[in-house]
N, C-alpha and C positions, 0 to 999 in steps of 0.2 A: 504494500500500500503506499510506504514511503517513496519508492522509486516512481509510483504513478503520479504522486502529488509533484514529485521533482520535474517529470515530463511535463505535467500542468502549468506549473510555476515557470519552467523553463521558456515554453511556448507563450505564455502571456508576457512575460518580460521581452522577449526578443520580438514580439509585435510592437510593442512600444519603441524598441530599440531600432528594428528595421525601417520603421516608418521615418523616424528623424535622420538616422545615420548614425548610431550609436552601437556599443556593444551591450547596452543595457546593464552594465554591471553595478551602476547606482542604485538601480530600483532591486537586483538579485541580492546585493551585498545583505542588507536589513533581513530579507527572508532568509539567507542560508544562516544569519546569527539567530534571530528571534523564532523564526519558524522551525529551522532544522536543529537549532542549538549547538551549530558548530563554534568553535573558539574563533576570535576574530582573526587571527593570522592563519587557520585553517581555512575559514571563510574566504579570505583575500586569495589563496591560491586556487582553490576550486573556482572561484570567481574568475580568476585570470584564464584557466583553462577553458571554462564554459564560453568567456568572452571571446577568445580566440575563434572558436566554432561559429560564434553569432556574428563577429564581425567579418568573417571570411565568406559565410554564406549571404549575410546580406548585400556584400558587396557585389557578390556573383549577380543576386537577384535584381539589385536596383540597377546594374549595369543594363540591363534589358529595357529599364524605364528612362534612365538618365542619359545613356548613351555610353559606352566606354571610349567612344573617341572624344568625347569631351573632358572626360577624365585624364586622358592621355594629353591633351591639349594644354593640362595644367601641371605638367609633369614638375615643373621647376619649383611650384609653390609645396608639392609634397615632398620633394628632395630637400627644400628649405627648412621646413619645419621638422621633417623627419631626422634631420642631422642633430638636431638640438635634443628631439625627444629619446633617441637611443642612448645619448649620454646621459639624459637624467633618468631613464628606465634603470641603467645600470646602479647609479647613484642610489636610486631611492630604494632597493632592496636592502642596502645596509643599514638604512636608517628603521625598517620595518622588522629586521631582525635583532636589532639592538635594542629598541626601548619596550618597556614592559606592556602587558596585554591592555591594563585600564587607559595607559596615556594613548596608545594605539586606537583605541575605542574612540576616546575624545577628539583625536584628529580626523576621524571618520565622520564622526557627528558633526564637527564644525564644516568638515568639506561638503558634506551633503545640504545644510543649510545655507551654504554661500551658494551651493548650483541651484537651490530652490528658488533664492531670490533673483538670481541671474535669469532663471525660466520665466519665472513670473512677471518680471520686469522686461520680458523680451521685446515686446512691441515699443516701449519706451527707447529702449536701447538701440534699437535698429531703425527707429525713425530718423536716427543721423545719417548723413551721407559717410560713405567710407573715408576714412582718412586720406588726404592728398599727401602723400609722403614721397621723398626721393626714393628711388630705388635701392640705393645702398643702405638708406634706414629701415626700408622694409624688410630687407633681407636680415639685418641684424636683429629687429623686433621678432620676427619669425623663428630666428634661431634661439633667442632667449626664450621665448613663449615656448618653443619645443622643449627646452629643458626642463621648465617648470612643469609643463604637461606628463613630460616622461617620468619624473619624479613621483607624481601624484599616481600615475598610471601602475608602477609597480610596487609603491609603497600602500596604496589603498586597494590594490586588484580591479583598477578600472581602465576602459579603454581612453579616457579622457576627452571624449568626443565633445562634452559640453563646454569644453576650454578651446578645443581646436575649431569648431564651428565659428564662434565669434570671432576667433583671431582670423580665420580666412576671409570671412564677411569683411570685416572693419578694416583690416589692413591691405588685402589683397582685392577688395571690391569685386567678390564673386557671389552669385545667387545663392540664397540659403539651401535650395534643393542639391545643387550641385556640391555645394559645400560640403553636405553631409556623405556623399560618395568619396570625396578627397580625405574627409576625416577618417573613414573606413580605410581608405589606403594607407594612411598614414599609422592607423591603429594596429593593423595587423604586425608588421615588424616590432613596432613598440612594445607589444603584448610579448612577443617572442623572445625579445630581449629580456624583458622582467623573468619571464618563466626560464631562461638558461640559467639566470644568475641565481635563482631560488633553487635551481637544479644543482649548480657547481656547489652550493652551501649545503646541500643533503636536505634542503627544507621539503622535497617533494615527498620524502617519505611520510612525512606527516599526513598526507592524504591517500597513500597508497592503498588501503583499505577501503577507500570510498570509490573505487572504480565503476561499479554498477550505478551507485548513485550519479555520478559525473556523466556516465552515457546515458542515462535516462533524462538529465537535465540538458544535456547538448542535443540529445535527438529531438527533445521538445523546442528547442531553440531553433533548430533548422527549420521547422515547420512555421514555427512563430516569424522567423525571418522572411520567410516565403509570402507570408500573410501580409504582414506589415509593409514590405517592398511593394507589393501589388496595389496596398490602400494608397501609395504615395500619389497616385493619379487621381485620387478623389478628395482627400482630406487637407484642408489648409494648414499649413505649418504653424501659422500665427496662432490658432486656437490650439494646436498641441502642443506649444510649449507652456501655455498657461496651465493646461490639464496636468502635463508631465511636474510643472513645478510643485502643483499643489500635493502631487503624488509623493514628491522628493520630501516635500516638507513634512509630511504625515510619517514617512519611512525614517526621517531625522528623529521626529520625536519618540517614535517607538523604539529605535536604537539608543537613544539617550536614556532610556528606563532601564534598559538591558543591563544586567550586572555581569561582566566579565568573569569567567573561572579562574581560580586561583593559579 
């Protein structure tokens, strides 16, 4: 029964993720901790693994809607942010494995609160024109933003799409739907880097007994990513950001009440 619920939750979260261009990890993390009672670090590692499946299939499914040629036309943007995010994701694991569970839990809660307000305020934030910046400054901002995104990705087990998408829109003046696909392209190698670092530290052993659970959740995520990516044609993104922001806020409140295991 537990694995069935893992499939269902995986599908539900991936629908939301596939629709916007996210890995859905921000929604999945509170579920892993509060519903399935994983310790925070365990949840982060499982989250990264399932997120990798979600972003990979979301990218594949969304390509038929957005157009792969449009993604490839913005390869320089991907490389720019990715260069920083790979460095950040490698560094972030060191913080996640050195601080205690309670502190890590607080970091996750603060991050979720921050993202909820970013999403809820989406219409206000993006009512401004994208920044008119010199090319060299754009590259610099993209690289630094990538480092920050990468740190959060591996430290909190998220793909970082909520930070990547605003960066792409505001700095590089790209439409929000295309920005979602570019975000997925950036997230895939960023997550792989985080998992590689966890593996090198032997931390993947902490979830080796959870393989059936992860397969169930990942399978649900593939289905959800397919549904969400196809809904992209019909649902206005501006409304989705508000809805997802509220969901994140509720998730953060729930996780804040959770007491980490000793």
